[in-house]
TILOBA-946452 format. One record per residue (C-alpha): residue number from 1; x, y, z. Coordinates in steps of 0.05 Angstrom, whole numbers, always signed. Layout:
BEGIN
<r><num>NUM</num><east>X</east><north>Y</north><up>Z</up></r>
...
This chain:
BEGIN
<r><num>1</num><east>-42</east><north>+422</north><up>+469</up></r>
<r><num>2</num><east>-45</east><north>+349</north><up>+482</up></r>
<r><num>3</num><east>-36</east><north>+298</north><up>+433</up></r>
<r><num>4</num><east>-14</east><north>+347</north><up>+386</up></r>
<r><num>5</num><east>+31</east><north>+331</north><up>+319</up></r>
<r><num>6</num><east>+74</east><north>+379</north><up>+277</up></r>
<r><num>7</num><east>+110</east><north>+372</north><up>+217</up></r>
<r><num>8</num><east>+147</east><north>+424</north><up>+182</up></r>
<r><num>9</num><east>+138</east><north>+432</north><up>+106</up></r>
<r><num>10</num><east>+209</east><north>+464</north><up>+88</up></r>
<r><num>11</num><east>+177</east><north>+503</north><up>+7</up></r>
<r><num>12</num><east>+182</east><north>+565</north><up>-1</up></r>
<r><num>13</num><east>+156</east><north>+599</north><up>+46</up></r>
<r><num>14</num><east>+147</east><north>+536</north><up>+96</up></r>
<r><num>15</num><east>+101</east><north>+521</north><up>+143</up></r>
<r><num>16</num><east>+75</east><north>+472</north><up>+193</up></r>
<r><num>17</num><east>+22</east><north>+421</north><up>+184</up></r>
<r><num>18</num><east>-15</east><north>+410</north><up>+256</up></r>
<r><num>19</num><east>-49</east><north>+351</north><up>+278</up></r>
<r><num>20</num><east>-86</east><north>+354</north><up>+344</up></r>
<r><num>21</num><east>-164</east><north>+350</north><up>+370</up></r>
<r><num>22</num><east>-205</east><north>+405</north><up>+372</up></r>
<r><num>23</num><east>-156</east><north>+449</north><up>+332</up></r>
<r><num>24</num><east>-226</east><north>+473</north><up>+289</up></r>
<r><num>25</num><east>-247</east><north>+520</north><up>+356</up></r>
<r><num>26</num><east>-178</east><north>+534</north><up>+359</up></r>
<r><num>27</num><east>-159</east><north>+559</north><up>+296</up></r>
<r><num>28</num><east>-162</east><north>+631</north><up>+311</up></r>
<r><num>29</num><east>-116</east><north>+624</north><up>+367</up></r>
<r><num>30</num><east>-63</east><north>+581</north><up>+315</up></r>
<r><num>31</num><east>-69</east><north>+637</north><up>+256</up></r>
<r><num>32</num><east>-70</east><north>+698</north><up>+298</up></r>
<r><num>33</num><east>+6</east><north>+665</north><up>+323</up></r>
<r><num>34</num><east>+13</east><north>+660</north><up>+244</up></r>
<r><num>35</num><east>-9</east><north>+729</north><up>+214</up></r>
<r><num>36</num><east>-38</east><north>+796</north><up>+257</up></r>
<r><num>37</num><east>-115</east><north>+803</north><up>+246</up></r>
<r><num>38</num><east>-135</east><north>+815</north><up>+172</up></r>
<r><num>39</num><east>-205</east><north>+792</north><up>+131</up></r>
<r><num>40</num><east>-208</east><north>+723</north><up>+136</up></r>
<r><num>41</num><east>-256</east><north>+700</north><up>+77</up></r>
<r><num>42</num><east>-270</east><north>+627</north><up>+98</up></r>
<r><num>43</num><east>-296</east><north>+575</north><up>+37</up></r>
<r><num>44</num><east>-331</east><north>+515</north><up>+51</up></r>
<r><num>45</num><east>-382</east><north>+471</north><up>+8</up></r>
<r><num>46</num><east>-455</east><north>+459</north><up>+40</up></r>
<r><num>47</num><east>-446</east><north>+392</north><up>+65</up></r>
<r><num>48</num><east>-384</east><north>+416</north><up>+116</up></r>
<r><num>49</num><east>-422</east><north>+486</north><up>+129</up></r>
<r><num>50</num><east>-467</east><north>+461</north><up>+175</up></r>
<r><num>51</num><east>-424</east><north>+420</north><up>+213</up></r>
<r><num>52</num><east>-362</east><north>+473</north><up>+229</up></r>
<r><num>53</num><east>-369</east><north>+535</north><up>+192</up></r>
<r><num>54</num><east>-400</east><north>+571</north><up>+260</up></r>
<r><num>55</num><east>-351</east><north>+536</north><up>+301</up></r>
<r><num>56</num><east>-292</east><north>+567</north><up>+260</up></r>
<r><num>57</num><east>-325</east><north>+641</north><up>+245</up></r>
<r><num>58</num><east>-328</east><north>+645</north><up>+319</up></r>
<r><num>59</num><east>-262</east><north>+624</north><up>+342</up></r>
<r><num>60</num><east>-226</east><north>+673</north><up>+280</up></r>
<r><num>61</num><east>-275</east><north>+729</north><up>+305</up></r>
<r><num>62</num><east>-258</east><north>+707</north><up>+372</up></r>
<r><num>63</num><east>-176</east><north>+725</north><up>+343</up></r>
<r><num>64</num><east>-198</east><north>+789</north><up>+319</up></r>
<r><num>65</num><east>-195</east><north>+772</north><up>+244</up></r>
<r><num>66</num><east>-252</east><north>+792</north><up>+194</up></r>
<r><num>67</num><east>-285</east><north>+735</north><up>+174</up></r>
<r><num>68</num><east>-334</east><north>+728</north><up>+104</up></r>
<r><num>69</num><east>-357</east><north>+661</north><up>+89</up></r>
<r><num>70</num><east>-373</east><north>+634</north><up>+24</up></r>
<r><num>71</num><east>-410</east><north>+570</north><up>+20</up></r>
<r><num>72</num><east>-416</east><north>+534</north><up>-52</up></r>
<r><num>73</num><east>-453</east><north>+462</north><up>-75</up></r>
<r><num>74</num><east>-415</east><north>+397</north><up>-43</up></r>
<r><num>75</num><east>-382</east><north>+351</north><up>-100</up></r>
<r><num>76</num><east>-330</east><north>+338</north><up>-153</up></r>
<r><num>77</num><east>-385</east><north>+358</north><up>-200</up></r>
<r><num>78</num><east>-383</east><north>+435</north><up>-184</up></r>
<r><num>79</num><east>-304</east><north>+445</north><up>-185</up></r>
<r><num>80</num><east>-302</east><north>+470</north><up>-235</up></r>
<r><num>81</num><east>-296</east><north>+545</north><up>-270</up></r>
<r><num>82</num><east>-365</east><north>+565</north><up>-256</up></r>
<r><num>83</num><east>-359</east><north>+548</north><up>-182</up></r>
<r><num>84</num><east>-287</east><north>+580</north><up>-188</up></r>
<r><num>85</num><east>-316</east><north>+652</north><up>-211</up></r>
<r><num>86</num><east>-368</east><north>+655</north><up>-154</up></r>
<r><num>87</num><east>-308</east><north>+648</north><up>-109</up></r>
<r><num>88</num><east>-274</east><north>+710</north><up>-139</up></r>
<r><num>89</num><east>-329</east><north>+745</north><up>-146</up></r>
<r><num>90</num><east>-341</east><north>+739</north><up>-80</up></r>
<r><num>91</num><east>-273</east><north>+759</north><up>-57</up></r>
<r><num>92</num><east>-265</east><north>+819</north><up>-96</up></r>
<r><num>93</num><east>-342</east><north>+840</north><up>-78</up></r>
<r><num>94</num><east>-312</east><north>+837</north><up>+7</up></r>
<r><num>95</num><east>-249</east><north>+869</north><up>-15</up></r>
<r><num>96</num><east>-202</east><north>+831</north><up>+0</up></r>
<r><num>97</num><east>-128</east><north>+857</north><up>-7</up></r>
<r><num>98</num><east>-58</east><north>+819</north><up>-13</up></r>
<r><num>99</num><east>-48</east><north>+820</north><up>+57</up></r>
<r><num>100</num><east>-122</east><north>+777</north><up>+73</up></r>
<r><num>101</num><east>-126</east><north>+715</north><up>+69</up></r>
<r><num>102</num><east>-174</east><north>+649</north><up>+41</up></r>
<r><num>103</num><east>-187</east><north>+590</north><up>+90</up></r>
<r><num>104</num><east>-196</east><north>+525</north><up>+51</up></r>
<r><num>105</num><east>-261</east><north>+491</north><up>+105</up></r>
<r><num>106</num><east>-273</east><north>+420</north><up>+76</up></r>
<r><num>107</num><east>-245</east><north>+364</north><up>+35</up></r>
<r><num>108</num><east>-196</east><north>+365</north><up>-23</up></r>
<r><num>109</num><east>-251</east><north>+397</north><up>-68</up></r>
<r><num>110</num><east>-263</east><north>+450</north><up>-27</up></r>
<r><num>111</num><east>-182</east><north>+458</north><up>-9</up></r>
<r><num>112</num><east>-158</east><north>+454</north><up>-91</up></r>
<r><num>113</num><east>-220</east><north>+504</north><up>-109</up></r>
<r><num>114</num><east>-201</east><north>+550</north><up>-51</up></r>
<r><num>115</num><east>-129</east><north>+543</north><up>-54</up></r>
<r><num>116</num><east>-142</east><north>+555</north><up>-134</up></r>
<r><num>117</num><east>-184</east><north>+618</north><up>-116</up></r>
<r><num>118</num><east>-130</east><north>+649</north><up>-81</up></r>
<r><num>119</num><east>-72</east><north>+633</north><up>-118</up></r>
<r><num>120</num><east>-101</east><north>+671</north><up>-179</up></r>
<r><num>121</num><east>-150</east><north>+736</north><up>-137</up></r>
<r><num>122</num><east>-104</east><north>+798</north><up>-144</up></r>
<r><num>123</num><east>-40</east><north>+747</north><up>-178</up></r>
<r><num>124</num><east>-31</east><north>+714</north><up>-106</up></r>
<r><num>125</num><east>-57</east><north>+721</north><up>-30</up></r>
<r><num>126</num><east>-48</east><north>+674</north><up>+23</up></r>
<r><num>127</num><east>-88</east><north>+619</north><up>+41</up></r>
<r><num>128</num><east>-91</east><north>+563</north><up>+103</up></r>
<r><num>129</num><east>-116</east><north>+490</north><up>+99</up></r>
<r><num>130</num><east>-171</east><north>+474</north><up>+148</up></r>
<r><num>131</num><east>-181</east><north>+401</north><up>+123</up></r>
<r><num>132</num><east>-244</east><north>+352</north><up>+157</up></r>
<r><num>133</num><east>-236</east><north>+291</north><up>+110</up></r>
<r><num>134</num><east>-176</east><north>+236</north><up>+124</up></r>
<r><num>135</num><east>-168</east><north>+243</north><up>+53</up></r>
<r><num>136</num><east>-145</east><north>+315</north><up>+60</up></r>
<r><num>137</num><east>-106</east><north>+301</north><up>+121</up></r>
<r><num>138</num><east>-62</east><north>+260</north><up>+91</up></r>
<r><num>139</num><east>-57</east><north>+288</north><up>+17</up></r>
<r><num>140</num><east>-84</east><north>+334</north><up>-9</up></r>
<r><num>141</num><east>-76</east><north>+394</north><up>+28</up></r>
<r><num>142</num><east>-4</east><north>+377</north><up>+31</up></r>
<r><num>143</num><east>+40</east><north>+417</north><up>-19</up></r>
<r><num>144</num><east>-1</east><north>+468</north><up>-54</up></r>
<r><num>145</num><east>-23</east><north>+437</north><up>-117</up></r>
<r><num>146</num><east>-95</east><north>+468</north><up>-126</up></r>
<r><num>147</num><east>-145</east><north>+456</north><up>-191</up></r>
<r><num>148</num><east>-206</east><north>+443</north><up>-226</up></r>
<r><num>149</num><east>-234</east><north>+406</north><up>-263</up></r>
<r><num>150</num><east>-249</east><north>+415</north><up>-349</up></r>
<r><num>151</num><east>-293</east><north>+374</north><up>-394</up></r>
<r><num>152</num><east>-228</east><north>+347</north><up>-416</up></r>
<r><num>153</num><east>-205</east><north>+320</north><up>-354</up></r>
<r><num>154</num><east>-192</east><north>+328</north><up>-281</up></r>
<r><num>155</num><east>-143</east><north>+378</north><up>-248</up></r>
<r><num>156</num><east>-126</east><north>+407</north><up>-319</up></r>
<r><num>157</num><east>-132</east><north>+473</north><up>-300</up></r>
<r><num>158</num><east>-93</east><north>+505</north><up>-227</up></r>
<r><num>159</num><east>-28</east><north>+529</north><up>-192</up></r>
<r><num>160</num><east>+23</east><north>+516</north><up>-144</up></r>
<r><num>161</num><east>+12</east><north>+552</north><up>-74</up></r>
<r><num>162</num><east>+38</east><north>+537</north><up>-10</up></r>
<r><num>163</num><east>-8</east><north>+552</north><up>+43</up></r>
<r><num>164</num><east>+10</east><north>+591</north><up>+105</up></r>
<r><num>165</num><east>-7</east><north>+528</north><up>+146</up></r>
<r><num>166</num><east>-54</east><north>+465</north><up>+159</up></r>
<r><num>167</num><east>-98</east><north>+453</north><up>+208</up></r>
<r><num>168</num><east>-121</east><north>+378</north><up>+216</up></r>
<r><num>169</num><east>-171</east><north>+366</north><up>+272</up></r>
<r><num>170</num><east>-178</east><north>+294</north><up>+278</up></r>
<r><num>171</num><east>-237</east><north>+308</north><up>+310</up></r>
<r><num>172</num><east>-270</east><north>+311</north><up>+241</up></r>
<r><num>173</num><east>-258</east><north>+244</north><up>+223</up></r>
<r><num>174</num><east>-311</east><north>+217</north><up>+279</up></r>
<r><num>175</num><east>-361</east><north>+252</north><up>+231</up></r>
<r><num>176</num><east>-347</east><north>+225</north><up>+167</up></r>
<r><num>177</num><east>-402</east><north>+166</north><up>+136</up></r>
<r><num>178</num><east>-355</east><north>+102</north><up>+127</up></r>
<r><num>179</num><east>-351</east><north>+109</north><up>+50</up></r>
<r><num>180</num><east>-314</east><north>+178</north><up>+68</up></r>
<r><num>181</num><east>-275</east><north>+152</north><up>+115</up></r>
<r><num>182</num><east>-255</east><north>+98</north><up>+65</up></r>
<r><num>183</num><east>-230</east><north>+153</north><up>+12</up></r>
<r><num>184</num><east>-173</east><north>+175</north><up>+48</up></r>
<r><num>185</num><east>-156</east><north>+103</north><up>+72</up></r>
<r><num>186</num><east>-146</east><north>+104</north><up>-7</up></r>
<r><num>187</num><east>-88</east><north>+154</north><up>-2</up></r>
<r><num>188</num><east>-59</east><north>+135</north><up>+63</up></r>
<r><num>189</num><east>-55</east><north>+63</north><up>+41</up></r>
<r><num>190</num><east>-21</east><north>+91</north><up>-21</up></r>
<r><num>191</num><east>+32</east><north>+120</north><up>+14</up></r>
<r><num>192</num><east>+48</east><north>+65</north><up>+47</up></r>
<r><num>193</num><east>+54</east><north>+24</north><up>-18</up></r>
<r><num>194</num><east>+102</east><north>+75</north><up>-45</up></r>
<r><num>195</num><east>+145</east><north>+79</north><up>+20</up></r>
<r><num>196</num><east>+129</east><north>+42</north><up>+88</up></r>
<r><num>197</num><east>+115</east><north>-30</north><up>+90</up></r>
<r><num>198</num><east>+109</east><north>-15</north><up>+161</up></r>
<r><num>199</num><east>+60</east><north>+37</north><up>+150</up></r>
<r><num>200</num><east>+14</east><north>+2</north><up>+95</up></r>
<r><num>201</num><east>+6</east><north>-59</north><up>+151</up></r>
<r><num>202</num><east>-32</east><north>-14</north><up>+204</up></r>
<r><num>203</num><east>-80</east><north>-17</north><up>+136</up></r>
<r><num>204</num><east>-82</east><north>-94</north><up>+140</up></r>
<r><num>205</num><east>-101</east><north>-106</north><up>+204</up></r>
<r><num>206</num><east>-147</east><north>-52</north><up>+217</up></r>
<r><num>207</num><east>-102</east><north>+0</north><up>+256</up></r>
<r><num>208</num><east>-122</east><north>+59</north><up>+222</up></r>
<r><num>209</num><east>-189</east><north>+78</north><up>+257</up></r>
<r><num>210</num><east>-157</east><north>+69</north><up>+330</up></r>
<r><num>211</num><east>-94</east><north>+106</north><up>+311</up></r>
<r><num>212</num><east>-101</east><north>+164</north><up>+265</up></r>
<r><num>213</num><east>-58</east><north>+219</north><up>+278</up></r>
<r><num>214</num><east>+9</east><north>+173</north><up>+279</up></r>
<r><num>215</num><east>-24</east><north>+146</north><up>+207</up></r>
<r><num>216</num><east>-32</east><north>+218</north><up>+182</up></r>
<r><num>217</num><east>+29</east><north>+236</north><up>+203</up></r>
<r><num>218</num><east>+66</east><north>+184</north><up>+181</up></r>
<r><num>219</num><east>+34</east><north>+210</north><up>+105</up></r>
<r><num>220</num><east>+45</east><north>+278</north><up>+122</up></r>
<r><num>221</num><east>+114</east><north>+279</north><up>+138</up></r>
<r><num>222</num><east>+135</east><north>+227</north><up>+79</up></r>
<r><num>223</num><east>+93</east><north>+280</north><up>+28</up></r>
<r><num>224</num><east>+127</east><north>+332</north><up>+61</up></r>
<r><num>225</num><east>+205</east><north>+310</north><up>+43</up></r>
<r><num>226</num><east>+176</east><north>+297</north><up>-21</up></r>
<r><num>227</num><east>+148</east><north>+362</north><up>-37</up></r>
<r><num>228</num><east>+215</east><north>+398</north><up>-9</up></r>
<r><num>229</num><east>+257</east><north>+356</north><up>-56</up></r>
<r><num>230</num><east>+200</east><north>+375</north><up>-115</up></r>
<r><num>231</num><east>+155</east><north>+429</north><up>-105</up></r>
<r><num>232</num><east>+144</east><north>+433</north><up>-178</up></r>
<r><num>233</num><east>+123</east><north>+357</north><up>-193</up></r>
<r><num>234</num><east>+193</east><north>+359</north><up>-240</up></r>
<r><num>235</num><east>+217</east><north>+286</north><up>-209</up></r>
<r><num>236</num><east>+198</east><north>+248</north><up>-153</up></r>
<r><num>237</num><east>+136</east><north>+284</north><up>-136</up></r>
<r><num>238</num><east>+114</east><north>+242</north><up>-193</up></r>
<r><num>239</num><east>+110</east><north>+177</north><up>-152</up></r>
<r><num>240</num><east>+53</east><north>+212</north><up>-112</up></r>
<r><num>241</num><east>+11</east><north>+193</north><up>-168</up></r>
<r><num>242</num><east>+6</east><north>+123</north><up>-164</up></r>
<r><num>243</num><east>-58</east><north>+98</north><up>-176</up></r>
<r><num>244</num><east>-80</east><north>+161</north><up>-209</up></r>
<r><num>245</num><east>-77</east><north>+144</north><up>-271</up></r>
<r><num>246</num><east>-131</east><north>+92</north><up>-280</up></r>
<r><num>247</num><east>-159</east><north>+126</north><up>-223</up></r>
<r><num>248</num><east>-167</east><north>+198</north><up>-239</up></r>
<r><num>249</num><east>-195</east><north>+157</north><up>-316</up></r>
<r><num>250</num><east>-242</east><north>+120</north><up>-270</up></r>
<r><num>251</num><east>-285</east><north>+184</north><up>-236</up></r>
<r><num>252</num><east>-283</east><north>+212</north><up>-308</up></r>
<r><num>253</num><east>-315</east><north>+152</north><up>-343</up></r>
<r><num>254</num><east>-362</east><north>+146</north><up>-282</up></r>
<r><num>255</num><east>-376</east><north>+220</north><up>-282</up></r>
<r><num>256</num><east>-349</east><north>+234</north><up>-225</up></r>
<r><num>257</num><east>-402</east><north>+184</north><up>-195</up></r>
<r><num>258</num><east>-346</east><north>+148</north><up>-160</up></r>
<r><num>259</num><east>-303</east><north>+196</north><up>-110</up></r>
<r><num>260</num><east>-227</east><north>+209</north><up>-112</up></r>
<r><num>261</num><east>-205</east><north>+154</north><up>-71</up></r>
<r><num>262</num><east>-249</east><north>+100</north><up>-83</up></r>
<r><num>263</num><east>-225</east><north>+101</north><up>-154</up></r>
<r><num>264</num><east>-151</east><north>+117</north><up>-136</up></r>
<r><num>265</num><east>-151</east><north>+49</north><up>-96</up></r>
<r><num>266</num><east>-177</east><north>+13</north><up>-165</up></r>
<r><num>267</num><east>-126</east><north>+42</north><up>-198</up></r>
<r><num>268</num><east>-78</east><north>+12</north><up>-145</up></r>
<r><num>269</num><east>-97</east><north>-44</north><up>-156</up></r>
<r><num>270</num><east>-100</east><north>-46</north><up>-227</up></r>
<r><num>271</num><east>-29</east><north>-27</north><up>-243</up></r>
<r><num>272</num><east>-6</east><north>-73</north><up>-195</up></r>
<r><num>273</num><east>-39</east><north>-128</north><up>-223</up></r>
<r><num>274</num><east>-6</east><north>-102</north><up>-288</up></r>
<r><num>275</num><east>+68</east><north>-89</north><up>-264</up></r>
<r><num>276</num><east>+62</east><north>-161</north><up>-236</up></r>
<r><num>277</num><east>+33</east><north>-193</north><up>-298</up></r>
<r><num>278</num><east>+77</east><north>-151</north><up>-341</up></r>
<r><num>279</num><east>+146</east><north>-162</north><up>-295</up></r>
<r><num>280</num><east>+156</east><north>-108</north><up>-270</up></r>
<r><num>281</num><east>+153</east><north>-117</north><up>-198</up></r>
<r><num>282</num><east>+204</east><north>-148</north><up>-153</up></r>
<r><num>283</num><east>+168</east><north>-194</north><up>-115</up></r>
<r><num>284</num><east>+87</east><north>-207</north><up>-110</up></r>
<r><num>285</num><east>+42</east><north>-145</north><up>-93</up></r>
<r><num>286</num><east>-17</east><north>-153</north><up>-127</up></r>
<r><num>287</num><east>-47</east><north>-205</north><up>-71</up></r>
<r><num>288</num><east>-31</east><north>-161</north><up>-17</up></r>
<r><num>289</num><east>-42</east><north>-98</north><up>-45</up></r>
<r><num>290</num><east>-124</east><north>-119</north><up>-70</up></r>
<r><num>291</num><east>-126</east><north>-149</north><up>-3</up></r>
<r><num>292</num><east>-122</east><north>-90</north><up>+49</up></r>
<r><num>293</num><east>-163</east><north>-55</north><up>+3</up></r>
<r><num>294</num><east>-217</east><north>-102</north><up>+12</up></r>
<r><num>295</num><east>-202</east><north>-99</north><up>+85</up></r>
<r><num>296</num><east>-218</east><north>-25</north><up>+79</up></r>
<r><num>297</num><east>-275</east><north>-21</north><up>+37</up></r>
<r><num>298</num><east>-251</east><north>-7</north><up>-25</up></r>
<r><num>299</num><east>-251</east><north>-27</north><up>-98</up></r>
<r><num>300</num><east>-208</east><north>-73</north><up>-136</up></r>
<r><num>301</num><east>-212</east><north>-73</north><up>-203</up></r>
<r><num>302</num><east>-271</east><north>-20</north><up>-246</up></r>
<r><num>303</num><east>-330</east><north>-50</north><up>-293</up></r>
<r><num>304</num><east>-309</east><north>-2</north><up>-348</up></r>
<r><num>305</num><east>-293</east><north>-24</north><up>-408</up></r>
<r><num>306</num><east>-211</east><north>-18</north><up>-419</up></r>
<r><num>307</num><east>-214</east><north>+16</north><up>-474</up></r>
<r><num>308</num><east>-259</east><north>+78</north><up>-444</up></r>
<r><num>309</num><east>-202</east><north>+78</north><up>-387</up></r>
<r><num>310</num><east>-150</east><north>+85</north><up>-427</up></r>
<r><num>311</num><east>-180</east><north>+142</north><up>-481</up></r>
<r><num>312</num><east>-200</east><north>+170</north><up>-409</up></r>
<r><num>313</num><east>-126</east><north>+169</north><up>-387</up></r>
<r><num>314</num><east>-107</east><north>+197</north><up>-459</up></r>
<r><num>315</num><east>-124</east><north>+271</north><up>-425</up></r>
<r><num>316</num><east>-76</east><north>+251</north><up>-364</up></r>
<r><num>317</num><east>-28</east><north>+307</north><up>-344</up></r>
<r><num>318</num><east>+29</east><north>+254</north><up>-332</up></r>
<r><num>319</num><east>+25</east><north>+244</north><up>-408</up></r>
<r><num>320</num><east>+84</east><north>+288</north><up>-456</up></r>
<r><num>321</num><east>+82</east><north>+275</north><up>-525</up></r>
<r><num>322</num><east>+71</east><north>+204</north><up>-538</up></r>
<r><num>323</num><east>+100</east><north>+178</north><up>-476</up></r>
<r><num>324</num><east>+66</east><north>+175</north><up>-409</up></r>
<r><num>325</num><east>+94</east><north>+161</north><up>-342</up></r>
<r><num>326</num><east>+67</east><north>+108</north><up>-296</up></r>
<r><num>327</num><east>+78</east><north>+95</north><up>-224</up></r>
<r><num>328</num><east>+83</east><north>+21</north><up>-213</up></r>
<r><num>329</num><east>+96</east><north>-17</north><up>-146</up></r>
<r><num>330</num><east>+165</east><north>-51</north><up>-148</up></r>
<r><num>331</num><east>+151</east><north>-83</north><up>-77</up></r>
<r><num>332</num><east>+113</east><north>-56</north><up>-15</up></r>
<r><num>333</num><east>+144</east><north>+6</north><up>-3</up></r>
<r><num>334</num><east>+174</east><north>+22</north><up>-60</up></r>
<r><num>335</num><east>+153</east><north>+38</north><up>-127</up></r>
<r><num>336</num><east>+196</east><north>+69</north><up>-195</up></r>
<r><num>337</num><east>+170</east><north>+118</north><up>-255</up></r>
<r><num>338</num><east>+159</east><north>+78</north><up>-306</up></r>
<r><num>339</num><east>+146</east><north>+116</north><up>-375</up></r>
<r><num>340</num><east>+115</east><north>+77</north><up>-440</up></r>
<r><num>341</num><east>+95</east><north>+98</north><up>-505</up></r>
<r><num>342</num><east>+17</east><north>+124</north><up>-494</up></r>
<r><num>343</num><east>-5</east><north>+72</north><up>-544</up></r>
<r><num>344</num><east>+25</east><north>+14</north><up>-501</up></r>
<r><num>345</num><east>-23</east><north>+46</north><up>-449</up></r>
<r><num>346</num><east>-86</east><north>-6</north><up>-466</up></r>
<r><num>347</num><east>-64</east><north>-65</north><up>-458</up></r>
<r><num>348</num><east>-29</east><north>-45</north><up>-394</up></r>
<r><num>349</num><east>-95</east><north>-29</north><up>-364</up></r>
<r><num>350</num><east>-119</east><north>-95</north><up>-400</up></r>
<r><num>351</num><east>-62</east><north>-144</north><up>-356</up></r>
<r><num>352</num><east>-85</east><north>-111</north><up>-293</up></r>
<r><num>353</num><east>-161</east><north>-111</north><up>-309</up></r>
<r><num>354</num><east>-149</east><north>-186</north><up>-336</up></r>
<r><num>355</num><east>-84</east><north>-207</north><up>-275</up></r>
């Protein structure tokens, strides 16, 4: 396929991430090369289903798969036990077996929930990721994290289950509203801050829209390497949470009205300012990070009080006993894990908001 890129993720089991235009229309033949014909349950939300569900269903059916479709209401507020239960009951009613497969068609919420359903249905069946947003393409579709939100916080119930394949159709990016595209850019900018100043510079000069396949491939390649070395997030993989402690707190304080990518962008700006103010950085990073985020239509702060954000962050998964591990930029392209007492988190957030 022209303009196709493929990245191998060497987990157990291993799988490939394929990045190319037209993949949804060809998903049946791609998946047929990986598995025999089976029952494929396609899960999508109410926004994505009208756009792509018919195309995917026709492709899968044409390749010999039996197809069932499950559609749930769009939005982070539906990433909960109620929706998970509905998906699980759907799989049971359609009598899927351990030789069948779930396909997550959509963004991060769909990937998280469909993956979690696949992880716990019959104690685990195959699933594939068909990301339709930039955020899902560069981040959430890769690595095997699945989850739902609880009242106590974001992604507090979940499981690790690596997909059998990820097919990223870059044609989907053309249908994204500007705000949704920007949310994906936030996760890609995060990757540049983590590992690659040259990748970060693509966002500073607005190259992303012109070269999405290259950006996605570089982000996926970096994440694949991290996941291979630390599949269960015991060490290095925690670096991928850059911006997420404050970001998740912003999401929670907004009642999830602020999208994930925008919240992560604000969280990234906050921790960059805090790190610089508190002397944790090797060189100035805050102004450059903030300018890059603004260039891509993303926020650089929050109207919520430091106290409210700290209280929300106490539910963060990165908390361990009386400590919490933050990801702090040392310079663009290099970050560090910094464990602090939870009681100091408020002062860190204050430094990031006021810096």
